[in-house]
VOLUM-872756 format. One line per field, with one value per residue: residue in three letters; x, y, z of N, C-alpha, C in turn; residue number from 1. Coordinates in Angstrom, 3 decimals. Layout:
<atoms>
sepa	ALA|... $
n.X	X|... $
n.Y	Y|... $
n.Z	Z|... $
ca.X	X|... $
ca.Y	Y|... $
ca.Z	Z|... $
c.X	X|... $
c.Y	Y|... $
c.Z	Z|... $
zamar	NUM|... $
</atoms>
This chain:
<atoms>
sepa	MET|PHE|ARG|LYS|ALA|LEU|TYR|THR|VAL|LEU|VAL|VAL|VAL|LEU|ALA|SER|THR|ALA|LEU|GLY|VAL|GLY|ALA|PRO|VAL|ALA|GLN|ALA|GLN|GLY|ASP|PRO|GLU|ARG|ILE|THR|LEU|ASP|ILE|THR|PRO|GLY|MET|ARG|PRO|LEU|ASP|LEU|ILE|ARG|GLN|LEU|ARG|SER|GLU|ASN|LEU|ILE|PRO|GLY|GLY|GLY|SER|GLN|GLN|LEU|THR|VAL|PRO|ARG|THR|VAL|ILE|ASN|VAL|ARG|ASN|LYS|GLY|PHE|TRP|TYR|PHE|PRO|ILE|GLY|ARG|GLY|THR|GLN|LEU|ARG|ASP|PHE|VAL|LEU|HIS|PHE|GLU|MET|ARG|GLY|VAL|GLU|LEU|PRO|SER|GLU|THR|ASN|GLY|CYS|GLY|MET|ALA|PHE|ARG|ILE|VAL|GLY|GLU|GLU|ASP|PHE|SER|TYR|VAL|LEU|LEU|THR|ALA|ASP|ARG|ARG|ILE|ILE|LEU|VAL|GLN|ARG|ASP|ARG|GLY|LYS|ASN|ILE|VAL|GLU|PHE|ASP|GLU|SER|ILE|ASP|GLU|LEU|GLU|GLY|ILE|ASP|ALA|THR|ASP|TYR|GLU|LEU|ASP|ARG|THR|GLN|LEU|HIS|PHE|VAL|THR|LEU|ILE|ALA|TYR|GLY|ASN|GLU|LEU|THR|LEU|PHE|LEU|ASN|GLY|ILE|GLU|ILE|VAL|ARG|GLU|THR|THR|ALA|ARG|SER|VAL|ARG|GLY|ARG|PHE|ALA|THR|MET|LEU|TYR|ASN|GLU|GLU|GLY|ASN|PRO|SER|ASN|THR|GLU|CYS|ARG|TYR|SER|ASN|VAL|PHE|ALA|TRP|GLU|LEU|ARG $
n.X	0.897|0.412|0.549|2.419|4.837|5.723|6.546|9.027|9.964|10.913|11.260|12.565|11.814|11.941|8.921|7.090|3.861|0.935|-2.578|-6.026|-9.495|-12.530|-15.326|-16.807|-17.935|-18.934|-21.235|-23.544|-25.287|-28.405|-26.851|-26.808|-24.747|-22.762|-20.327|-21.414|-19.928|-19.544|-18.481|-16.287|-14.914|-11.280|-11.899|-12.126|-9.545|-10.340|-13.477|-13.974|-12.369|-14.279|-16.613|-16.091|-15.539|-17.921|-19.084|-17.877|-15.695|-12.835|-10.958|-11.192|-9.378|-5.557|-3.759|-3.186|-0.998|0.553|0.258|-0.207|-0.622|-0.924|-0.061|1.791|2.486|4.474|5.443|7.620|8.756|8.476|7.250|6.496|6.420|8.063|6.866|8.201|6.479|5.655|8.149|9.531|7.509|6.415|4.285|2.003|-0.312|-3.364|-5.139|-5.483|-6.218|-7.178|-7.162|-7.592|-6.772|-6.372|-4.832|-3.024|-3.025|-2.326|-2.737|-4.726|-3.915|-2.522|-2.251|-2.958|-2.093|-1.304|1.038|1.876|2.936|5.212|8.352|10.174|12.130|10.682|8.554|5.862|2.821|0.221|-2.479|-4.501|-5.734|-6.878|-6.779|-8.318|-10.777|-9.957|-9.675|-6.963|-5.659|-2.980|-0.936|2.744|4.690|7.504|8.362|6.139|2.703|0.420|-2.159|-4.501|-6.097|-7.838|-9.921|-12.669|-14.068|-17.063|-17.834|-18.490|-20.361|-23.173|-22.615|-22.672|-21.018|-21.537|-20.360|-17.862|-14.623|-11.349|-9.678|-9.176|-11.564|-12.748|-12.580|-11.908|-11.838|-10.245|-9.877|-8.281|-8.163|-5.872|-5.485|-4.278|-4.289|-6.092|-7.120|-9.552|-11.248|-12.432|-14.045|-14.456|-16.246|-17.579|-17.715|-15.556|-13.845|-13.077|-10.100|-8.631|-6.006|-3.935|-0.503|0.809|2.652|5.352|5.457|6.687|4.981|4.040|3.291|2.292|2.412|1.662|3.206|2.482|4.573|6.291|4.577|5.508|4.410|3.850|2.367|0.564|-0.575|-2.614|-2.844|-4.295|-5.141|-3.984|-3.835|-2.641|-3.924|-3.104|-3.748|-4.165 $
n.Y	-1.418|2.434|4.038|3.079|3.945|6.222|5.643|4.669|6.948|10.103|13.319|16.500|19.530|23.077|25.603|28.091|29.337|30.646|30.629|29.272|29.430|28.214|25.389|24.095|20.685|18.386|17.103|16.747|13.873|12.924|12.153|12.956|13.104|14.102|17.102|20.283|22.533|26.138|27.215|28.918|30.174|31.442|32.540|34.484|33.720|34.281|33.700|31.109|30.331|31.025|29.462|27.153|27.430|27.654|25.368|23.963|22.446|23.608|25.468|28.941|31.714|31.992|32.136|33.664|31.565|31.110|32.052|31.480|32.679|31.751|29.137|26.203|22.968|20.884|18.094|15.583|13.208|9.906|9.168|10.393|13.719|16.671|19.937|22.551|24.710|27.825|29.088|27.553|27.641|25.942|24.222|23.174|22.458|23.086|24.648|23.865|25.101|24.893|25.646|23.657|22.474|19.519|19.652|18.872|15.182|12.416|9.875|7.219|6.992|9.236|12.238|14.859|16.909|17.759|18.098|17.897|18.290|18.106|16.359|14.700|12.341|9.994|11.172|12.362|13.715|13.653|14.722|13.707|13.778|11.779|10.906|8.902|8.878|8.718|9.498|10.146|10.170|10.347|9.602|9.510|7.886|8.196|6.055|4.324|3.956|5.856|6.588|6.147|6.462|5.774|6.007|5.507|8.456|7.543|5.409|6.521|6.736|9.662|10.741|12.629|12.290|12.494|13.679|14.391|15.373|15.125|17.398|19.801|21.488|21.704|23.051|22.234|22.129|21.761|21.502|20.977|19.876|19.857|18.826|18.170|14.962|14.261|14.322|15.866|15.853|17.896|17.977|20.254|21.362|19.302|17.494|14.634|12.527|11.809|11.299|9.579|8.906|10.501|11.650|14.615|16.467|19.157|20.757|21.205|22.567|21.076|21.639|18.642|16.150|13.269|11.268|8.666|5.442|4.629|6.394|8.884|11.796|15.244|16.464|17.875|20.147|22.610|25.372|27.457|30.355|29.303|28.327|28.090|28.024|28.770|27.363|27.582 $
n.Z	-0.117|-0.473|1.491|3.045|2.251|3.348|5.874|5.272|3.276|3.256|2.048|2.233|0.940|-0.042|-0.798|-2.931|-4.262|-6.158|-6.046|-7.195|-6.782|-5.070|-4.595|-2.014|-1.114|0.368|2.442|5.149|6.277|8.054|10.068|13.636|15.198|13.982|13.693|12.281|10.811|9.725|6.557|4.770|1.462|1.959|4.836|7.966|10.067|12.959|12.638|12.564|14.788|17.050|16.059|16.752|19.426|20.101|20.228|21.937|20.926|21.976|23.615|25.399|24.357|23.299|20.425|16.745|15.211|12.864|9.386|5.994|2.779|0.032|-1.537|-3.109|-4.541|-6.519|-8.025|-10.033|-8.604|-7.353|-4.358|-0.948|-0.337|1.236|2.264|3.856|5.770|7.349|8.736|10.606|12.603|15.892|17.058|19.975|20.622|18.653|16.780|13.081|9.889|6.326|2.646|-0.360|-3.416|-5.411|-8.248|-10.256|-10.378|-11.818|-11.094|-9.067|-6.728|-5.648|-3.880|-1.827|1.074|4.697|7.008|10.159|13.757|13.227|14.179|13.772|11.865|12.023|13.980|13.382|12.140|10.144|7.559|5.108|1.545|-0.952|-4.756|-5.133|-3.551|-0.518|2.724|5.010|8.255|10.011|12.855|13.407|15.971|17.324|15.784|15.501|14.443|16.084|15.589|13.136|11.039|8.087|5.459|2.904|1.183|0.679|1.875|4.552|7.460|7.368|5.626|2.610|0.038|-3.007|-4.933|-4.708|-5.622|-6.232|-7.248|-9.850|-10.134|-7.809|-4.699|-1.605|1.969|4.741|8.218|11.107|15.028|17.370|20.051|23.069|23.788|21.736|18.091|15.746|13.072|10.494|7.079|4.813|6.328|7.664|10.342|10.556|11.952|15.196|16.943|19.761|20.560|20.494|20.751|22.339|21.116|20.482|17.252|13.736|10.885|7.320|4.180|2.171|-0.427|-2.052|-4.610|-6.764|-7.106|-10.087|-11.334|-13.698|-14.359|-13.730|-10.458|-8.581|-6.226|-4.482|-2.132|-0.378|1.973|4.546|8.017|11.416|14.721|17.869|20.734|24.098 $
ca.X	0.099|1.237|0.656|3.421|6.060|5.693|7.562|10.524|10.514|10.641|12.048|12.150|12.126|11.049|8.436|5.485|3.654|-0.196|-3.301|-6.916|-10.826|-13.670|-16.363|-17.031|-19.117|-19.753|-22.733|-23.654|-26.987|-28.881|-26.120|-26.956|-23.493|-21.541|-20.776|-21.145|-19.533|-20.123|-17.466|-16.504|-13.579|-10.940|-12.777|-11.036|-9.446|-11.521|-14.464|-13.885|-12.456|-15.583|-17.768|-15.416|-15.427|-19.259|-19.398|-17.329|-14.411|-11.641|-10.764|-10.778|-8.004|-4.877|-3.505|-3.041|0.440|0.618|-0.118|0.526|-2.154|-1.231|1.450|1.729|3.637|4.725|6.909|7.344|9.558|7.513|6.972|5.989|7.136|7.245|7.588|7.911|5.388|5.405|9.628|9.797|7.013|6.337|2.964|1.892|-1.774|-3.669|-6.415|-4.890|-7.283|-6.188|-8.092|-6.865|-7.212|-5.697|-4.931|-2.751|-3.381|-2.842|-2.857|-5.760|-3.743|-1.716|-2.719|-2.418|-2.293|-0.659|1.597|2.084|3.521|6.659|9.502|11.551|11.480|9.799|7.654|5.197|1.208|-0.286|-3.866|-3.945|-7.155|-6.636|-7.651|-9.292|-11.939|-9.754|-9.135|-6.275|-4.923|-1.909|0.551|3.382|5.379|8.708|8.519|5.044|1.764|-0.708|-3.124|-4.422|-7.317|-7.772|-11.489|-13.455|-15.548|-17.874|-18.038|-18.627|-21.643|-23.508|-21.802|-23.340|-19.981|-21.452|-20.105|-16.875|-13.417|-10.254|-9.357|-8.712|-12.849|-13.146|-11.961|-11.335|-11.707|-9.452|-10.142|-7.930|-7.730|-4.966|-5.575|-3.988|-4.093|-7.097|-7.519|-10.389|-10.464|-13.536|-13.681|-15.591|-17.163|-18.171|-16.675|-14.909|-13.210|-12.407|-9.266|-8.370|-4.839|-2.652|0.345|0.659|3.804|5.354|6.104|6.512|4.216|4.510|2.254|2.781|1.842|2.131|3.195|2.486|5.804|6.169|4.192|6.285|3.646|3.650|1.551|0.441|-1.743|-2.480|-3.220|-4.857|-5.791|-3.521|-3.395|-2.645|-4.338|-2.427|-4.590|-3.333 $
ca.Y	0.490|3.715|5.016|2.582|4.328|7.183|4.979|5.012|7.828|11.262|13.979|17.979|20.943|24.291|26.196|28.525|30.385|31.188|29.689|29.836|29.361|26.871|25.190|22.539|19.441|17.582|17.173|15.475|13.919|11.937|11.756|13.976|13.069|15.028|18.921|20.895|24.343|27.040|27.222|29.798|30.518|32.686|33.186|34.400|32.676|34.529|33.404|29.687|30.070|31.293|28.241|25.832|27.665|27.418|23.906|23.221|21.776|24.355|26.491|30.517|32.333|31.751|33.496|33.091|31.751|30.269|32.384|31.606|32.828|30.785|27.952|25.338|21.934|20.447|17.279|14.523|12.272|9.164|8.800|11.847|15.162|17.533|20.972|23.291|26.367|28.911|29.687|26.798|27.849|24.966|24.395|21.407|22.388|24.336|24.381|24.221|25.091|25.280|25.887|22.947|21.505|18.862|20.686|17.700|13.814|11.338|8.321|7.698|7.128|10.301|12.768|16.246|17.155|18.466|17.739|18.838|17.959|17.258|16.453|13.851|11.269|8.994|11.353|13.532|13.811|13.896|14.629|13.340|13.588|11.383|11.214|7.658|9.402|8.381|10.700|9.802|10.719|9.427|10.238|8.210|8.493|7.240|4.644|3.669|4.210|5.579|7.295|5.585|6.558|5.671|5.478|5.891|9.277|7.018|4.587|7.351|7.255|10.471|11.936|12.574|13.235|11.760|15.144|14.748|14.824|16.080|17.897|21.133|22.262|21.535|23.548|21.663|22.908|21.179|21.795|19.530|20.466|19.076|19.250|16.923|13.625|14.353|14.820|16.197|16.125|18.465|18.375|20.572|21.730|18.606|16.539|13.394|11.574|12.041|10.298|10.166|8.151|10.757|12.337|15.758|17.185|20.072|19.964|22.205|22.145|21.345|20.956|17.359|15.337|11.727|10.772|7.125|4.643|4.673|8.020|9.864|13.020|16.157|16.135|19.057|20.529|24.299|25.672|28.867|30.569|28.304|29.174|27.958|28.858|27.889|26.428|27.643 $
ca.Z	0.280|-1.132|2.461|3.833|1.393|4.097|6.770|5.048|2.352|3.768|1.237|2.459|-0.250|-0.108|-2.355|-2.627|-5.043|-5.818|-6.453|-7.075|-5.426|-5.506|-3.514|-1.103|-1.635|1.433|3.407|6.321|6.093|9.000|11.502|14.622|16.048|13.412|13.981|10.725|10.655|8.109|6.355|3.471|0.898|2.668|5.498|8.774|11.505|14.496|12.558|12.892|16.071|17.463|16.177|17.657|20.830|20.433|19.998|23.158|21.076|22.110|24.811|24.784|23.941|22.287|19.386|15.406|14.939|11.433|8.626|4.678|1.887|-0.592|-1.719|-4.215|-4.544|-8.013|-8.276|-10.631|-8.180|-6.842|-2.923|-0.154|-0.582|2.286|1.862|5.057|5.733|8.873|8.928|11.363|13.799|16.187|18.174|20.204|20.442|17.895|15.182|11.795|8.813|5.261|1.602|-1.154|-4.683|-6.190|-9.700|-11.163|-9.832|-12.730|-10.716|-8.304|-5.227|-5.710|-2.796|-1.295|2.108|5.482|7.824|11.446|14.803|12.912|15.379|13.234|10.294|13.005|14.814|12.878|11.757|9.031|6.988|3.356|0.786|-2.340|-5.899|-4.921|-2.644|0.549|3.500|5.758|9.278|10.910|13.834|13.667|17.124|17.146|14.797|15.825|14.190|17.526|15.120|11.811|10.285|6.701|4.918|1.654|1.771|0.616|3.442|5.730|7.815|7.451|5.104|1.060|-0.943|-4.359|-5.858|-4.142|-6.368|-5.614|-8.718|-10.237|-9.969|-6.429|-3.511|-0.433|3.170|6.123|9.460|12.295|16.033|17.474|21.342|24.182|23.417|20.672|16.876|15.401|11.748|9.544|5.645|4.085|7.476|8.401|10.965|9.652|12.997|16.331|17.420|21.057|20.996|19.493|21.679|22.386|20.872|19.784|16.352|12.779|10.007|6.181|3.133|1.791|-1.530|-2.321|-5.809|-6.914|-7.870|-11.527|-12.770|-14.106|-14.604|-12.748|-9.380|-8.250|-4.843|-4.179|-0.857|0.213|3.572|5.653|9.125|12.960|15.855|19.082|21.861|25.214 $
c.X	0.780|1.588|2.120|4.612|6.554|6.701|9.056|11.320|10.150|12.012|11.249|12.572|10.983|10.592|7.322|5.354|1.871|-1.359|-4.720|-8.277|-11.666|-14.728|-16.931|-18.155|-19.563|-20.252|-23.232|-24.962|-27.114|-27.936|-25.978|-25.662|-22.554|-21.667|-20.494|-20.795|-19.792|-18.531|-16.912|-15.031|-12.861|-11.676|-12.011|-10.976|-10.449|-12.820|-14.594|-13.680|-13.726|-16.489|-17.065|-15.519|-17.011|-19.624|-18.772|-16.068|-13.307|-11.713|-10.844|-9.387|-7.166|-4.928|-3.156|-1.093|1.014|-0.277|0.419|-0.927|-1.948|-0.046|0.659|2.970|3.619|5.984|6.748|8.006|8.760|7.883|6.238|6.927|6.592|7.339|6.972|7.316|5.927|6.864|9.671|9.175|6.693|5.006|2.856|0.383|-2.741|-4.629|-5.979|-6.208|-6.213|-7.427|-7.192|-7.496|-6.210|-5.617|-4.113|-2.654|-3.383|-2.747|-3.756|-5.400|-3.304|-2.757|-2.185|-2.858|-1.568|-0.236|1.724|2.484|4.466|7.909|10.523|10.885|10.730|8.626|6.958|3.915|0.812|-1.819|-3.558|-5.545|-6.156|-7.533|-9.085|-10.115|-11.402|-9.295|-8.572|-5.493|-4.576|-1.134|1.411|4.239|6.282|8.654|7.383|3.883|0.423|-2.248|-3.278|-5.434|-7.277|-8.968|-11.484|-14.242|-16.647|-18.795|-18.321|-19.883|-22.037|-23.142|-21.934|-22.105|-20.310|-20.548|-18.469|-15.647|-12.237|-9.410|-9.393|-10.238|-13.343|-12.071|-12.407|-11.387|-11.237|-9.793|-9.832|-7.626|-7.028|-4.722|-5.554|-3.613|-5.825|-6.939|-8.638|-10.716|-12.101|-13.095|-15.136|-16.904|-17.679|-17.339|-16.683|-14.614|-12.859|-11.332|-8.608|-6.952|-3.882|-1.721|0.485|2.169|3.955|6.105|5.878|5.208|4.618|3.257|3.043|1.640|2.324|2.182|3.405|4.037|5.340|5.155|5.096|5.811|3.902|2.330|1.742|-0.899|-1.311|-3.156|-3.426|-5.399|-5.160|-3.310|-3.315|-3.012|-4.296|-3.339|-3.767|-4.172 $
c.Y	1.337|3.924|4.224|3.178|5.413|6.734|5.232|6.107|9.558|12.415|15.787|19.038|21.943|24.574|26.948|29.298|30.482|30.014|29.691|29.333|28.220|26.567|24.085|21.434|18.816|17.569|16.542|15.425|12.705|11.893|13.236|14.311|14.021|16.760|18.722|22.558|24.992|27.987|27.912|30.015|31.451|33.606|33.639|33.789|32.743|33.620|31.981|29.403|30.056|30.029|27.726|26.124|27.360|25.938|23.144|22.518|22.425|25.134|27.860|30.655|31.795|32.771|32.373|32.842|31.464|31.265|32.057|31.580|32.221|29.793|27.014|24.326|21.141|19.168|16.094|13.060|11.452|9.426|10.005|12.505|15.722|18.572|22.106|24.688|26.902|29.159|29.027|26.709|25.992|24.961|22.776|21.484|23.244|24.089|24.803|24.080|25.652|24.894|25.071|22.027|20.780|19.167|19.201|16.219|12.946|9.972|8.497|7.812|8.373|11.254|14.170|16.319|17.877|17.720|18.592|17.810|17.311|17.326|15.751|13.243|10.167|9.601|12.586|12.952|14.323|13.610|14.527|12.893|12.768|11.263|10.235|7.655|8.974|9.570|9.575|10.635|9.828|10.143|8.779|8.785|7.367|5.799|3.841|4.433|4.386|6.073|6.825|5.499|6.147|4.976|6.031|6.922|8.591|6.162|5.730|7.359|8.662|11.303|11.718|12.971|12.408|12.773|15.367|14.365|15.968|16.199|19.301|22.112|22.417|22.304|23.128|22.142|22.148|21.530|20.461|20.783|19.422|19.617|17.817|15.781|13.317|14.897|14.891|16.752|16.492|18.366|18.853|21.279|20.816|17.500|15.006|12.147|12.419|10.904|10.652|9.425|9.073|11.449|13.940|16.241|18.054|20.350|21.207|21.644|21.913|20.588|19.621|16.803|14.097|11.450|9.271|6.587|4.447|5.438|8.670|11.478|13.736|15.553|17.286|19.730|22.080|24.591|27.255|29.296|29.505|29.181|28.340|28.787|28.416|27.955|26.733|27.840 $
c.Z	0.159|0.688|3.565|3.375|2.688|5.073|6.603|4.012|2.819|3.117|1.959|1.730|0.450|-1.084|-2.002|-4.246|-4.904|-6.434|-6.180|-5.795|-6.060|-4.593|-2.981|-1.472|-0.581|2.178|4.276|6.141|6.988|9.881|12.328|15.514|15.493|13.548|12.634|11.442|9.477|7.912|4.863|2.895|1.575|4.132|7.130|9.967|12.435|14.221|12.659|13.997|17.155|17.090|16.748|19.297|21.111|20.797|21.353|22.750|21.705|23.327|24.303|24.793|23.374|21.218|18.231|15.567|13.863|10.681|6.916|3.563|0.846|-1.021|-2.718|-4.547|-5.867|-7.966|-9.259|-9.560|-7.264|-4.916|-2.450|-0.139|0.564|1.937|2.832|5.100|7.261|9.631|10.340|13.304|14.314|17.327|18.518|20.214|19.582|17.182|14.000|10.723|7.337|3.969|0.296|-2.384|-5.102|-7.705|-10.516|-10.545|-10.763|-12.088|-9.326|-7.141|-4.917|-4.691|-2.287|0.315|2.954|6.246|9.151|12.412|14.210|13.847|14.713|12.301|11.249|13.769|14.143|12.588|10.907|8.571|5.343|2.720|-0.332|-3.280|-6.069|-3.774|-1.142|1.282|4.466|6.988|10.234|12.120|14.173|14.913|17.493|16.875|14.862|15.625|15.699|16.895|13.477|11.569|8.882|6.199|3.930|1.862|1.710|1.606|4.801|6.042|7.789|6.793|3.385|0.536|-2.321|-5.119|-5.748|-4.733|-6.027|-6.680|-8.769|-10.027|-8.560|-5.658|-2.712|0.983|4.248|7.115|10.543|13.954|16.638|19.206|22.319|23.287|21.881|19.391|16.566|14.291|10.924|8.079|5.176|4.917|8.229|8.989|10.475|11.072|13.896|16.767|18.798|21.408|20.555|21.089|21.561|22.384|20.059|18.202|14.960|11.851|8.480|4.991|2.432|0.364|-1.942|-4.264|-6.332|-7.435|-9.233|-12.471|-12.590|-14.486|-13.744|-11.574|-8.521|-7.194|-4.618|-3.059|-0.701|1.570|4.782|6.902|10.634|14.156|17.093|20.045|23.193|26.598 $
zamar	1|2|3|4|5|6|7|8|9|10|11|12|13|14|15|16|17|18|19|20|21|22|23|24|25|26|27|28|29|30|31|32|33|34|35|36|37|38|39|40|41|42|43|44|45|46|47|48|49|50|51|52|53|54|55|56|57|58|59|60|61|62|63|64|65|66|67|68|69|70|71|72|73|74|75|76|77|78|79|80|81|82|83|84|85|86|87|88|89|90|91|92|93|94|95|96|97|98|99|100|101|102|103|104|105|106|107|108|109|110|111|112|113|114|115|116|117|118|119|120|121|122|123|124|125|126|127|128|129|130|131|132|133|134|135|136|137|138|139|140|141|142|143|144|145|146|147|148|149|150|151|152|153|154|155|156|157|158|159|160|161|162|163|164|165|166|167|168|169|170|171|172|173|174|175|176|177|178|179|180|181|182|183|184|185|186|187|188|189|190|191|192|193|194|195|196|197|198|199|200|201|202|203|204|205|206|207|208|209|210|211|212|213|214|215|216|217|218|219|220|221|222|223|224|225|226|227|228|229|230|231|232 $
</atoms>
């Protein structure tokens, strides 16, 4: 499986450029347990933070510590690629939000996402969306997976994702709460999963991309309105 390549492949490079806009597609359907957020393109960080506070998902206080208006990653080489952002900003507990589209994903397993709580090659976390409609959330801690969520969006109860596509036509909104030992993931404003086996560690941030082995074509992911709000 392509996800296993992450355990042995870690390439770090730098990149930044511009990208566009679009609209979310996933909608909750008949599942009262899933929290729904009002997410809009280019929304202000404080507007999101207020919603999360009203849902009692995060405490009051804190401040914005990471801002990346636009960035793009484009590679031909196979494997996972990390592009550090935030000039070395390290946070332990935070809300991470970004807007993203897959501009060129020639293979079904190619994906775009974001890494966080990066400590080293065996200590990092990431969220990834793939062209074959998978949502992945992982924390690797001292060489072992302590969080490993990997599901098809079509199989998630309470979500209507009929029109979901990770391509240049759709802009997706990813919101992640990392607070203590809990990771809560939202896609396009819809709660996807809460994992309670994480380890709260201070680490860095990076955009990330996966290019399947044997695919020589460009793989490109674009991001906008990236921010992290530190929780204190």
